[in-house]
N, C-alpha and C positions, 0 to 999 in steps of 0.2 A: 637540147641542153643536156650536159653531162648530169647523171644522176645525183652525184655529190653536190655539184653546183645548184641543182634544184632544190636539194635539202636546205642549202645555206641561203638561197635566194629569199626565203621568207623572213630573213634576219637582216635584210639590207640596211634597215634603219639603225641597226646596232653594230654594223660592220665598220671597224676603225682602221681598215687596211690603208697604210700610207699616212696615217694621222698620228701614229706612235713613234716618236723619235728619241734620240739620245738614250737608248736602252743600254744599261750598264753591261759590260762584257761578262761579268761574273755574277752568278746568282747570290743574292743576299740571304735566301732561305731555301732549304731543301726538304721535301717531303717524300712520302713513299712513291708517288707517281707524278709530282709536280715540282717545278723550280720556280722561284719568285725573283723577279728582277725589277728594279726601279727604272722608270722611263719618263718621258714628258708627253702629254697629249696636247696636240696642236688645236684639237677641237675644243677641249675643255679649259685650256691654258692652265694646266696644273700638273703637279708631279703625280704620277700614277704607279700602282703596282700591276705588273705583268705576271700573271700565273700561267706559265708554260706547262701544258700537260704533255708528258712524255708518251705520246701516241700519235699514230699516223692515220688521219681520217681516209686518206686515199686507200689505205689497206684494210680499213674496218668501217664499212658503211653502217653497220649496226651501232657503233659508238657515235658515229656522226649524227644519226637520228636521235639518240638518247641525249647526247650533248646539246643539240639544237632545242630539244624539249626543255632541258634544264635552263637554258638561256632565256627562253621565252617565259618561263615561270619566274626566274629571278628578276627579270627586267620589269615584271608587273608589281613586284613587292615594294611596299613603301611603308617603312616603320622606323621610328627613330633608333631602335636598337638592333636593326638588321643592315649589314653592309649593303649600300646601293651597287648595282652593276652599272658600270659606264658603257660597256661594249665588249667586243671580241675581234680578233683577227686570226688569220691562218697564214702560215709561212712555208716556204720550201716546196719542192715538187710533190712530196707526199703529204703536204698540208698538215703541219703540226699546229694544233689549236692553242690559243691564248686567251684568257678571260681578263678583262681590265676593270680595275676598281681604283678609287682614290688611295693614295699612299698615306698610311697612318704612321706619322713620325714616332709616336709613343709605343708602337709595337703592339704585342698581344697582352692579354691578360696574364699569361705565364711570366712575361718579361717584368711586369710592374707589380705582381701580387705581393712582393716583399716590402713595397713601399707604405702599406698601411698595416696596423696591427692584425694579427690573426683573430678571426672571430668577432671583431668589434663591429660598430654601427656602419663603417665604411663597407665591410664585407657584406653586411646585411643588405645595404642598398644596392651594391654591385649585383648581387644575386638576385634581388628583386626585379632589377632591370633586365638581367639575362632571361629570367622567367617570363617577363613581359614579352621579350622578342620571340622566345620559343613558343609561348602561347599564341602569338600572331602567326608564326609559321605553321602551327598545327591547325589554326582555324582556316588556313588557306591550303590544307591538305598537303603541306610540304613536310617530309620527314628529313631531319638533319643527318642522321646515321654515323655521324662522327664527331659528336659534341665533346669538346675538351678545352682547356684554357688556351692552348695553341691556336685553336681556331675561333677565338673570340678577340677581335682587335680593339684597341682603345682609341677613341676620337681625341681631338685636340682638347675638348672639354672634359675629358675623363670618363665619358659614357662607353659602355661595352657595345660592340657591334658584332653580331653573330655572323660569321663567314663560313664558306665551304660547305654549305648545306647541300645534300644530295650528291655531291661530287664523287664520293667513294662509290655510290651506287651506280652512277653513270659509267664508271670506268671498270667496274668489278668483273665484268665478263669480256673485257676487250682482250683480244689475242695479241694486239699490237703494243699494248702499254708496256714501257720498259721500266724495270725496277719496282713493279707494284708487288708487294708482299701479299701473302695470304690474309694477314691481318686486315689489310686495307679494303678487302671486299666487304666487310660489314662494319667497318670502323676500326679503331685501334683497340688491340686486345685488352689493355688495362682499363678501359672505359666500357667495355662491352657487357651487356646484359647476359646473364646466365642462359636464357632461352635462345640465344643466337648461336651458342656453341653446338656443334654437330653431335657431340657426344653426350648431350644432356637431354633430359626430358623433364619439363616442368608441368605439374598437374596433369600428367598423362598425355601431353601435347608433344608433337614433333617439333624439331627446330623450326623456328620462324624467321621471316624476312624482318628487317628493321622496320619499326613502327613507332607510334607515338609513345607507347610504354617503354620501349627499349631507350628512346631518347630521354625519358624521365630518369631511367636508371643512370645514364650518362651524366645527367644534371647533378644527380647525387654524388657522382665521382668529382665533378667540378667543385662542389661544396667541400669535399674532402681535400682537394688541392688547396683551397684557400684557408682551410683550417690548419693544414699541416705544413704548406709551402713544399710539398713533395708530390710526386706522382703516385697514384695508387699502386699498392703492392710494391713499394720501394724496396723492400727487403728481398724481392724476387729478382734474380738476376737476368732472367730471359723469359721470353713469351711462353715456353713450354710450362715452366714453373707457375706462371700466372694462369695459364688454362687450367691446369690441374688444380690450383687453389680455388678458382671459380667453379669448376665441375663439382668439387667437394663441398661447395657451399661456404667457403671461407670469405668473409668480408674484411674490408680494411679495419684495422683496429683504431679506436678513438685516439686521436692525438692529445698530448698533454697541452692544456692551454697556457697561454703566457702567465707568469705569476702576477703581473700587474695589469692583466688584460681584463676585458668584460666577460666574466665567467658566465653570467646568465645568458648573454647573447651567443656565446660559443656553444653552451649546451643546447640552446634552442636550435640552433643551426644544425648541430649534430643530429638532433631528433628528426629534423627535416631530411637530412641525408639518409638516415636510416629507413625513413618512409619510402624514399625513392628506390630502395633495394628490396622492398616487400615483393611478394609473388605478384604476377601481373594484375590479377583481379582487385588486389588491395591497393596498388600504386595510385598516388593522386594524379590527376591530369596536370599538365603545364599550367592551365588556367587557374586550377585551385591552388597550385604552388604559388603563383603569382599573387593571388588574392591573400593568401595566408602570409606571405612575406610582406606584402604592403601593409597588412594589419599589424604585423609584428613591429615594422618600422614606425608605424603611427603610435603604437603603444609606447615604444622607446623614446620618442621625441615629444610626446605630450606629457611625459612623466606619469602615465598611468601605470598601475601596478602589474598588469598582465593583459593578455590578448583578450580575455573575456571582458575586462573593464573597457578596453578600446573598442570592442564590438558594441557594447552598450552605449558608449559615448558617440560612436559613429551613427548608430541608429537614431540617437537623439538629434544629432546634427542634421541627418536626412529628414527626420520628421518636421523639424523647425524650419528647414529650407522649403518645405511645401507651403508654408503660410507666407503669402506674398506681403501681408501687412506687417509682418515681423521685420525689424531693423536688425540685420545680422552684422556684427562687427567681428573682424578676425581677432581683435585684441581680447575678446572674450575667451578665446580658446588658446591663443598663442602669443608670445612675445617675440616677434619677428623683426630682425634688423638686417644688417648687412651680410651678404653671402659672398664668399670668394668665387672665382671664376670656375673652379673645379666643381662647385655646387655640392660638395660633400661635407666640408668642415669650415668653420668660421676663421676669419683672420684673427691675429693676435689682438687682444684688447676689446673685441667685440662679443658680448654675451648675447647669443642668439641660438635659435633653433636652425635645423638644416632644411634642405629642400622640401622634404615631405611636409613640414609645417607651412611653408610657403603655399604649397599646392592646395592643402585643406583650407587656409585662410582665404585664399583667392576663390576657392569653390564656394565657400560660405557667402562671400560678398557677391559672386556671380554664378549662381547654380546652374545657369543655362550653358555655361561655357565649358569647353573642354580645357582640362588642366593637364597639359602634356598628354600622357597616355591615360589620364583618368577622366571620366565623365560621370554624371550623376547615375546613370544606369550601371556603370562598372562599380561605383561606390555602393550602390544598392546590393550589387552582387556580393561584394566583400562582406557587407554586413549580414547577408542572408545567402550564404554559398548553397548552391543547389546541385553543383556537379564538380 
């Protein structure tokens, strides 16, 4: 068997060769090393996204091995805020690879971020869910290495789906990749952590490879995008200027909040972003970010004055839920009515809390059940974070 065919043979259950049809002739999206086309999967009976990597596996077996490893990892992941992999195929004599996922009509977070107010509750909930997905990736030892709004897709229900994790690492050392910029080797420059830059030394350390802490830095830049509706370092016209700014310790400036916006939530999210840009040892984990954002949303939507009050209330709920003889009614905590399909804001004419209230209310009545990504164990962690 051909060595390359041997590498790919272990992925036969994911091979969609001959099952992807009606591929559009022109790419709908272009990246540093990939082109994205829409097509149709005969196997899944749905419209799909074909991410064609500008590389030749026939000429680069090292890339073939790395890509095969990434495909195996991606195929095993299962989380509501992580984009599922449907499969792959290779085409042409030199075997150009393509990764297949469901087509998302709503596009990316970058495409839709201007549809809700900067720094409001919708922004908070979106970031909470992204942090949940990132925490899941990290718990499975997956480093994203290129987290930004353009790599977060939006589902039909409005939920974020983290995509393209690990892809920049797999292609970074490929000699056959066409059109890959130096920035793509460790992510996109404007979202890159300072310690990833070759000309920097943080805390006496040499430049490092992408890791969980550098992903957290990038998450802070995603927060900045949603608060500003701009890319980080918008005032810098090229990557060299951005690199110099990062090397010199320059961080994005705080955007001006909307005059009629939610100033408290805006300031809170800015503080979270700043914590993501601390030195490595001081940066929060993705799991801690998720817990903190979850608790902030809980405080906002229960009318509690701050996060500490929400924490005390949550501890009380957890303690009360341990007593099986207690009759727990969600109405004691929330006035929950109709939600729209987006799950983020009520329809006109309905006075109600948003999705987080439903989650807590359901948890109170059924403490043994999982509430989306929330379980009793996870709620206990949020109330008593340890890491």
